[in-house]
LUMNU-839144 format. One line per field, with one value per residue: residue number from 1; residue in three letters; x, y, z of N, C-alpha, C in turn. Coordinates in Angstrom, 2 decimals. Each point is the difference from the previous one (the first is absolute). Layout:
<kegus>
i <- (NUM|...) $
aa <- (ALA|...) $
n_X <- (X|...) $
n_Y <- (Y|...) $
n_Z <- (Z|...) $
ca_X <- (X|...) $
ca_Y <- (Y|...) $
ca_Z <- (Z|...) $
c_X <- (X|...) $
c_Y <- (Y|...) $
c_Z <- (Z|...) $
</kegus>
This chain:
<kegus>
i <- (1|2|3|4|5|6|7|8|9|10|11|12|13|14|15|16|17|18|19|20|21|22|23|24|25|26|27|28|29|30|31|32|33|34|35|36|37|38|39|40|41|42|43|44|45|46|47|48|49|50|51|52|53|54|55|56|57|58|59|60|61|62|63|64|65|66|67|68|69|70|71|72|73|74|75|76|77|78|79|80|81|82|83|84|85|86|87|88|89|90|91|92|93|94|95|96|97|98|99|100|101|102|103|104|105|106|107|108|109|110|111|112|113|114|115|116|117|118|119|120|121|122|123|124|125|126|127|128|129|130|131|132|133|134|135|136|137|138|139|140|141|142|143|144|145|146|147|148|149|150|151|152|153|154|155|156|157|158|159|160|161|162|163|164|165|166|167|168|169|170|171|172|173|174|175|176|177) $
aa <- (UNK|UNK|UNK|UNK|UNK|UNK|UNK|UNK|UNK|UNK|UNK|UNK|UNK|UNK|UNK|UNK|UNK|UNK|UNK|UNK|UNK|UNK|UNK|UNK|UNK|UNK|UNK|UNK|UNK|UNK|UNK|UNK|UNK|UNK|UNK|UNK|UNK|UNK|UNK|UNK|UNK|UNK|UNK|UNK|UNK|UNK|UNK|UNK|UNK|UNK|UNK|UNK|UNK|UNK|UNK|UNK|UNK|UNK|UNK|UNK|UNK|UNK|UNK|UNK|UNK|UNK|UNK|UNK|UNK|UNK|UNK|UNK|UNK|UNK|UNK|UNK|UNK|UNK|UNK|UNK|UNK|UNK|UNK|UNK|UNK|UNK|UNK|UNK|UNK|UNK|UNK|UNK|UNK|UNK|UNK|UNK|UNK|UNK|UNK|UNK|UNK|UNK|UNK|UNK|UNK|UNK|UNK|UNK|UNK|UNK|UNK|UNK|UNK|UNK|UNK|UNK|UNK|UNK|UNK|UNK|UNK|UNK|UNK|UNK|UNK|UNK|UNK|UNK|UNK|UNK|UNK|UNK|UNK|UNK|UNK|UNK|UNK|UNK|UNK|UNK|UNK|UNK|UNK|UNK|UNK|UNK|UNK|UNK|UNK|UNK|UNK|UNK|UNK|UNK|UNK|UNK|UNK|UNK|UNK|UNK|UNK|UNK|UNK|UNK|UNK|UNK|UNK|UNK|UNK|UNK|UNK|UNK|UNK|UNK|UNK|UNK|UNK) $
n_X <- (67.70|-1.29|-0.09|-1.07|-0.76|-0.81|-0.68|-0.68|-0.33|-0.18|0.80|0.20|-0.04|1.24|0.40|0.97|1.04|0.89|1.25|-0.37|0.59|-0.59|-0.83|-0.74|-0.99|-0.97|-1.10|-1.08|-0.72|0.02|1.09|0.29|0.39|0.89|0.06|-1.24|0.21|-0.03|1.29|-0.59|1.14|-1.04|0.51|-1.06|0.61|0.30|0.26|1.24|0.16|-0.76|0.71|1.07|-0.45|-0.37|1.16|0.59|-0.72|0.32|1.21|0.11|-0.63|0.92|0.32|1.10|0.98|0.20|0.89|-0.39|0.83|-0.90|0.85|0.23|-0.48|0.28|-1.09|0.83|-0.36|1.15|-0.79|-0.66|1.18|0.35|-1.10|0.13|1.27|-0.48|-0.85|1.00|0.42|-1.22|0.12|-0.16|-1.26|0.75|-0.29|0.07|0.08|-0.61|-0.41|-0.21|-0.55|-0.64|-0.28|-0.27|-0.67|-0.57|-0.16|-0.39|-0.70|-0.05|-1.32|-0.40|-0.52|-1.07|-0.49|-1.01|-0.37|1.27|0.09|-1.17|0.55|1.11|-0.69|-0.70|1.29|-0.18|0.94|0.47|-1.30|-0.44|0.93|-0.28|-0.21|-0.36|-0.58|1.24|-0.19|-0.23|-1.17|0.16|-1.29|0.82|-0.73|-0.82|1.00|0.20|-0.42|1.00|0.11|-0.35|-0.78|-0.92|0.85|0.22|-1.26|-0.24|0.94|-0.46|-1.20|0.49|0.62|-1.29|0.06|-1.02|-0.82|-1.13|0.41|1.11|0.97|0.69|-0.48|0.20|-0.50|1.11|-0.83|0.87|-0.23) $
n_Y <- (164.81|-0.01|1.26|0.40|0.75|0.97|0.29|1.04|-0.50|0.95|-0.99|0.17|-0.91|0.40|-1.23|0.21|-0.43|-0.34|0.00|1.20|-0.08|-0.94|0.72|-1.03|0.74|0.25|-0.24|0.09|0.36|-1.29|0.66|-0.84|-0.56|0.50|0.77|-0.48|-0.24|-1.27|0.27|1.02|-0.08|0.67|1.19|0.55|0.95|1.04|0.09|0.49|-1.19|-0.44|0.76|-0.42|-1.25|0.18|0.62|-0.98|-0.88|0.73|0.14|-1.29|-0.33|0.95|-0.91|-0.28|0.20|-1.01|0.76|-1.08|-1.00|-0.52|-0.50|-0.72|-1.20|-0.28|-0.75|-0.47|-0.54|-0.30|-0.81|-0.41|-0.10|-0.51|-0.73|-0.30|-0.16|-0.60|-0.70|-0.19|-0.15|-0.52|1.16|0.72|-0.37|-1.09|-0.61|-1.31|-0.53|-1.17|0.29|1.24|-0.53|-0.86|1.02|0.73|-1.03|-0.20|1.31|0.00|-1.02|0.94|-0.06|-0.72|-0.86|0.35|-1.04|0.70|-1.24|-0.30|1.16|-0.26|-1.20|0.61|0.79|-1.08|-0.24|1.24|-0.02|1.00|-0.12|0.79|-0.32|-1.25|1.02|-1.21|0.94|0.36|-1.31|0.28|-0.35|-0.74|-0.04|-0.02|-1.13|0.00|-0.58|-1.24|0.03|-0.47|1.32|-0.46|-0.18|0.04|-0.68|-0.86|0.04|-0.13|-0.93|-0.48|0.07|-0.47|-0.79|0.12|-1.33|0.15|0.29|0.65|0.23|0.12|-0.46|0.90|0.92|0.68|-1.21|-0.11|-0.81|-0.92|-0.34) $
n_Z <- (174.82|-0.23|-0.34|0.68|-0.78|0.38|-1.10|0.45|-1.18|-0.92|-0.40|1.28|0.94|0.25|-0.27|0.88|-0.69|0.93|-0.44|0.35|-1.19|-0.72|-0.76|0.38|0.52|-0.89|0.69|-0.74|1.06|0.18|-0.37|-0.94|1.12|-0.80|1.06|-0.03|1.26|-0.28|0.29|-0.64|-0.69|0.48|0.05|0.60|-0.74|0.75|-1.31|-0.09|-0.53|0.99|0.82|-0.67|0.02|1.25|0.13|-0.68|0.69|1.08|-0.49|-0.28|1.12|0.19|-0.94|0.67|-0.85|0.84|0.64|0.62|0.11|0.82|0.89|-1.09|0.28|-1.28|0.14|-0.92|-1.13|-0.60|-0.70|1.10|0.60|-1.18|-0.03|1.29|-0.36|-1.08|0.73|0.86|-1.26|0.01|-0.63|1.09|-0.16|-0.15|-1.13|0.08|-1.19|0.13|-1.24|0.45|1.09|-0.78|-0.80|1.07|0.49|-1.19|-0.08|1.27|-0.49|-0.94|0.14|-1.03|0.87|0.69|0.62|-0.52|-0.32|-0.27|-0.62|-0.56|-0.12|-0.39|-0.84|-0.26|0.05|-0.44|0.93|-0.74|0.20|-0.92|0.90|-0.25|-0.85|0.38|0.76|-0.32|0.10|-1.28|-0.50|-1.07|0.32|1.05|-0.10|1.03|0.60|0.33|1.25|0.73|0.01|-1.21|-1.08|0.96|0.76|-0.98|-0.31|1.31|0.01|-1.15|0.51|1.13|-0.86|-0.32|0.00|0.83|-1.00|0.01|-1.23|0.67|-0.80|0.65|-0.80|1.13|0.17|0.71|-0.59|0.35|-1.23) $
ca_X <- (-1.19|-0.64|-0.74|-1.16|-0.62|-1.21|-0.19|-1.38|-0.01|-1.35|-0.54|-0.07|1.20|1.15|0.92|1.40|0.92|1.40|0.97|0.68|0.61|-0.60|-1.36|-0.06|-1.37|-1.01|-1.20|-1.27|-0.70|-0.82|0.78|0.84|1.26|1.08|0.99|-0.50|0.78|-0.84|0.46|-0.38|1.21|-0.20|-0.11|-0.36|1.04|0.24|1.37|0.27|-0.44|-1.45|-0.27|0.32|-1.03|-1.23|0.18|-0.12|-1.42|-0.71|0.25|-0.64|-1.46|-0.38|-0.04|1.31|1.02|1.06|1.32|0.94|-0.47|0.45|0.76|-0.81|0.72|-0.88|0.08|-0.50|1.00|0.72|-0.90|-0.97|0.70|0.27|-1.28|-0.38|0.87|-0.56|-1.22|0.38|0.49|-1.09|-0.25|-1.30|-0.83|0.16|-0.27|0.67|-0.71|0.78|0.91|1.10|0.86|0.68|1.03|1.09|0.71|0.77|1.13|0.97|0.59|0.63|-0.82|-0.83|-1.35|-0.33|-1.43|-0.79|-0.71|0.94|0.12|-1.25|0.09|0.89|-0.70|-1.02|0.65|0.63|-0.32|0.07|-0.98|0.04|1.38|0.36|-1.34|-0.62|-1.26|0.29|0.11|-1.33|-0.09|0.49|-0.93|-0.05|-1.03|0.39|0.09|0.05|0.75|-0.27|-0.77|-1.31|-0.01|-0.48|1.15|0.92|-0.60|0.14|1.42|0.29|-0.73|0.76|1.19|-0.41|0.09|-1.26|-1.16|-1.27|-0.31|1.14|1.29|-0.03|0.64|1.32|0.82|1.30|0.24|0.98|-0.37) $
ca_Y <- (0.62|1.05|0.96|0.56|1.22|0.29|1.38|0.22|0.81|0.32|-1.16|-1.13|-0.31|-0.55|-0.71|0.14|-1.00|0.39|-0.92|0.76|1.16|0.28|-0.44|-1.23|-0.23|1.03|-0.48|0.42|-0.99|-0.88|-0.42|-1.16|0.39|-0.84|-0.26|-0.73|-1.18|-0.89|-0.10|1.21|0.71|1.43|0.80|1.38|0.81|1.32|0.05|1.17|-0.24|0.19|1.44|0.55|-0.44|0.72|1.37|-0.11|-0.21|1.25|0.91|-0.59|0.10|1.41|0.34|0.47|-1.02|0.09|0.25|-0.96|-1.39|-0.73|-1.21|-1.17|-1.22|-0.89|-1.40|-0.74|-0.58|1.03|0.51|0.87|1.19|0.87|0.61|0.96|1.17|0.80|0.63|1.05|1.15|0.67|1.25|0.40|0.63|-0.64|-1.44|-0.82|-1.25|-1.20|-0.15|0.95|-0.52|-1.16|0.52|0.54|-1.12|-0.63|0.88|-0.12|-1.34|-0.23|-0.94|0.59|0.21|-0.63|-0.26|0.90|-0.84|-0.31|1.25|0.13|-0.89|0.63|1.18|-0.50|-0.51|1.14|0.01|1.36|0.78|1.46|0.46|-0.67|0.33|-0.91|0.61|0.81|-0.88|-0.12|-0.86|0.54|1.03|1.04|-0.32|-0.61|-1.46|-0.45|0.65|-0.81|0.81|0.22|0.99|1.30|0.69|0.35|1.17|1.15|0.38|0.69|1.27|0.84|0.44|0.81|-0.73|-0.72|0.86|-0.69|-0.91|-0.86|0.69|1.41|0.30|0.57|-1.07|-0.16|-1.44|-0.52|-1.36) $
ca_Z <- (0.56|-0.79|0.80|-0.69|0.46|-0.77|-0.44|-0.43|-1.21|-0.47|-0.72|0.92|0.79|-0.69|0.87|-0.39|0.53|-0.14|0.58|1.05|-0.64|-1.31|-0.26|-0.80|-0.42|0.21|-0.67|0.57|0.81|-0.81|-1.16|0.28|0.63|-0.51|1.03|1.15|0.40|0.80|1.38|0.71|0.40|-0.23|1.21|-0.28|0.61|-0.58|-0.51|-0.86|-1.39|-0.05|0.07|-1.32|-0.94|0.32|-0.49|-1.46|-0.30|0.28|-1.15|-1.17|0.08|-0.07|-1.42|-0.44|-0.20|1.01|-0.60|0.56|0.01|1.19|-0.34|-0.34|-0.40|-0.75|0.39|-1.14|-0.89|-0.74|-1.04|0.65|0.49|-1.16|-0.38|1.04|-0.14|-1.11|0.53|0.94|-0.77|-0.72|0.72|0.51|-1.02|-1.30|-0.03|-1.02|-0.29|0.28|-1.14|0.14|1.07|-0.59|-0.90|0.81|0.60|-1.09|-0.29|1.09|-0.02|-1.28|-0.77|-1.05|0.52|1.27|0.08|0.85|0.96|1.07|0.75|0.74|1.16|1.00|0.50|0.92|1.22|0.67|1.42|0.54|-0.74|-0.02|-0.16|-1.25|-0.49|-0.95|-0.44|-1.19|-1.16|-0.60|-1.17|-1.27|-0.45|1.01|0.97|1.26|0.10|1.38|1.07|1.20|0.94|-0.59|-1.08|0.50|0.61|-1.08|-0.64|0.90|0.05|-1.26|0.05|0.91|-0.72|-1.14|-1.27|-0.27|0.19|0.24|-1.10|-0.31|-0.07|-0.39|-1.27|0.26|0.55|-0.62|0.01|-0.96|-0.37) $
c_X <- (-0.48|-0.83|-1.13|-0.42|-1.23|-0.06|-1.45|0.01|-1.43|-0.67|-0.07|1.31|1.06|0.89|1.40|0.80|1.43|0.89|0.76|0.57|-0.70|-1.42|0.04|-1.41|-0.89|-1.22|-1.24|-0.60|-0.91|0.69|0.84|1.34|1.10|0.98|-0.50|0.84|-0.87|0.44|-0.31|1.17|-0.07|-0.06|-0.36|0.98|0.10|1.47|0.19|-0.46|-1.51|-0.36|0.29|-1.08|-1.30|0.08|-0.15|-1.48|-0.83|0.15|-0.75|-1.51|-0.49|-0.01|1.31|0.96|1.07|1.37|1.08|-0.61|0.50|0.81|-0.94|0.92|-1.00|0.25|-0.63|1.14|0.76|-0.87|-1.01|0.66|0.30|-1.29|-0.37|0.87|-0.50|-1.27|0.35|0.47|-1.10|-0.35|-1.45|-0.77|0.16|-0.38|0.87|-0.89|0.90|1.02|1.20|0.97|0.79|1.12|1.20|0.81|0.85|1.24|1.08|0.71|0.71|-0.73|-0.81|-1.40|-0.17|-1.51|-0.69|-0.76|0.91|0.20|-1.25|-0.02|0.86|-0.65|-1.02|0.57|0.70|-0.46|-0.07|-0.87|0.24|1.43|0.66|-1.31|-0.55|-1.36|0.19|0.18|-1.42|0.06|0.47|-0.88|-0.11|-1.02|0.56|0.02|0.19|0.87|-0.38|-0.82|-1.40|0.03|-0.52|1.14|1.01|-0.50|0.20|1.45|0.39|-0.70|0.74|1.23|-0.33|0.09|-1.28|-1.16|-1.25|-0.29|1.16|1.27|-0.17|0.71|1.41|0.97|1.29|0.39|1.03|-0.34|1.19) $
c_Y <- (1.08|0.86|0.59|1.30|0.23|1.49|0.13|0.99|0.36|-1.17|-1.25|-0.23|-0.64|-0.66|0.10|-1.14|0.48|-1.06|0.65|1.29|0.44|-0.51|-1.24|-0.30|1.19|-0.45|0.54|-1.13|-0.82|-0.47|-1.19|0.48|-0.94|-0.40|-0.81|-1.24|-0.89|-0.08|1.25|0.83|1.48|0.69|1.42|0.89|1.35|0.07|1.27|-0.20|0.18|1.48|0.67|-0.36|0.76|1.46|0.03|-0.13|1.25|0.97|-0.51|0.20|1.45|0.49|0.52|-1.18|0.15|0.16|-0.89|-1.39|-0.67|-1.23|-1.19|-1.16|-0.91|-1.44|-0.80|-0.60|1.13|0.62|0.98|1.30|0.96|0.70|1.07|1.25|0.91|0.70|1.18|1.27|0.70|1.27|0.17|0.68|-0.56|-1.47|-0.66|-1.20|-1.17|-0.22|0.92|-0.46|-1.19|0.46|0.55|-1.11|-0.72|0.83|-0.15|-1.35|-0.32|-1.00|0.75|0.30|-0.75|-0.14|0.98|-0.81|-0.36|1.23|0.19|-0.89|0.59|1.24|-0.42|-0.53|1.12|0.07|1.41|0.91|1.50|0.53|-0.62|-0.04|-0.92|0.54|0.85|-0.84|-0.30|-0.94|0.71|1.12|1.16|-0.26|-0.64|-1.51|-0.32|0.81|-0.72|0.77|0.30|1.11|1.35|0.79|0.42|1.27|1.24|0.46|0.75|1.36|1.00|0.59|0.81|-0.70|-0.74|0.93|-0.82|-1.05|-0.93|0.82|1.45|0.18|0.54|-1.04|-0.15|-1.47|-0.37|-1.45|-0.73) $
c_Z <- (-0.95|0.94|-0.80|0.65|-0.88|-0.32|-0.46|-1.17|-0.37|-0.73|0.87|0.71|-0.88|1.05|-0.58|0.61|-0.26|0.64|1.16|-0.56|-1.28|-0.08|-0.89|-0.49|0.32|-0.77|0.72|0.81|-0.92|-1.27|0.41|0.55|-0.43|1.09|1.17|0.26|0.89|1.45|0.81|0.47|-0.37|1.34|-0.41|0.76|-0.72|-0.39|-0.82|-1.44|-0.12|0.07|-1.35|-1.02|0.26|-0.42|-1.51|-0.38|0.28|-1.17|-1.22|0.04|0.08|-1.45|-0.55|-0.18|1.08|-0.68|0.61|-0.08|1.27|-0.41|-0.20|-0.33|-0.69|0.45|-1.13|-0.80|-0.69|-1.11|0.60|0.47|-1.14|-0.44|1.01|-0.05|-1.13|0.48|0.90|-0.71|-0.81|0.76|0.44|-1.14|-1.39|0.13|-1.06|-0.25|0.40|-1.12|0.11|1.10|-0.53|-0.96|0.77|0.65|-1.05|-0.33|1.06|0.01|-1.32|-0.87|-1.05|0.50|1.31|0.04|0.95|1.04|1.17|0.89|0.85|1.23|1.11|0.60|1.06|1.31|0.78|1.46|0.58|-0.84|0.21|-0.16|-1.22|-0.77|-1.09|-0.48|-1.25|-1.25|-0.48|-1.20|-1.26|-0.53|0.99|1.09|1.26|-0.12|1.48|0.93|1.29|1.03|-0.49|-1.03|0.44|0.63|-1.08|-0.70|0.86|0.12|-1.27|-0.05|0.90|-0.69|-1.25|-1.33|-0.35|0.31|0.24|-1.05|-0.36|-0.10|-0.46|-1.33|0.22|0.56|-0.79|0.03|-1.05|-0.24|-0.41) $
</kegus>
């Protein structure tokens, strides 16, 4: 059984999913829902994990970096889970390129290199938006690339974190390529 809840953010409604103990999904309304089940095995329920996630989101949307991480469970392949773990480690207010994420994954796997395109595919399958900050992954030139929640939301999330100005990436941005 999967459980759901909703959160009203400044960027629109956010739907949450959990297995009872851990967050398994977080997506903006209208965004593709990776966790949808054709049998409708969802139940809306108030759970401690949802309360923790909503507190985290309240802090985040107030313009601050939360100092805790709610329990999460990645639902994907081992490759995807490794990519998502790297994303989860990108600090608030910083970005990484797809190439940098690929280099880190290659290092962790003991490989000479890893395909940035393969990493991009895993980034695009991230089920836990914002907490697993796929919005912090940018193109090689520092520009915005795809985001399942929409590029306008990606821009706003980066702006909230202070890494995106009116004209694009801030000069003070601490991006690691």
